[in-house]
C-alpha positions, 0 to 999 in steps of 0.5 A, spaced: 125 555 201 121 552 208 125 546 208 133 549 208 130 553 212 128 548 216 134 543 215 138 551 217 134 551 224 135 545 226 143 544 225 144 551 229 138 548 235 143 541 234 136 537 234 137 530 230 130 528 230 126 528 222 122 533 223 116 534 218 112 541 217 106 541 214 102 547 211 094 547 214 089 553 216 089 554 224 084 556 228 088 559 234 095 560 232 100 561 227 104 554 228 104 548 233 107 542 234 106 535 235 110 531 239 108 524 237 108 526 230 115 530 231 110 536 226 111 543 224 104 545 222 103 552 219 099 557 218 099 559 210 100 566 213 106 564 215 108 563 209 107 570 206 113 574 211 120 575 210 126 569 211 127 572 218 121 572 220 118 564 218 126 562 220 123 565 227 117 560 228 121 554 226 126 557 231 120 557 236 117 551 234 123 547 234 125 549 241 119 547 244 120 539 241 127 540 244 125 543 250 120 539 251 115 541 253 109 545 249 110 551 255 114 558 254 119 556 259 126 557 262 129 550 258 123 553 251 127 561 251 135 558 252 133 555 246 130 560 242 136 565 245 141 560 242 138 565 235 134 571 238 138 572 243 134 579 249 129 582 246 130 579 239 125 574 239 120 579 242 122 584 236 120 579 231 114 576 235 112 582 235 113 583 228 110 578 226 103 579 230 103 586 227 104 584 220 098 577 221 093 581 225 094 585 219 092 580 214 086 578 217 082 584 217 
C-alpha cells in the first residue's frame, strides 16, 4: 500500500526521480528525506495512521525533495498546496500529531 501511495503522490506532484521509502525508528521526527540518496525514511508509527494521513506525509516529504529544500519555504508550501490546499494541510498535520503523541505516551 505504501508503495502505491508513493507512486500516486509522485504522479500528482510531477516528481520524476526515483524515491525509496525506508521504515526505521526515528528519534526526532516521524519522517525525513535524504536529498543525497533520494530516500524518505518513515518511523514505524506512521504505518498505524489512516491512508490519507500517510499520503499527506509522503506528499510533505516529496515536496521537500521537489522544492529542493529542507525548510518549509514558500516553494515547499506551493507543492504541498497542489494536493492539500488552504487549511487542509494543517488539519491533517494536527490530526497526525495528536495520534502519534497518544501512541508515544
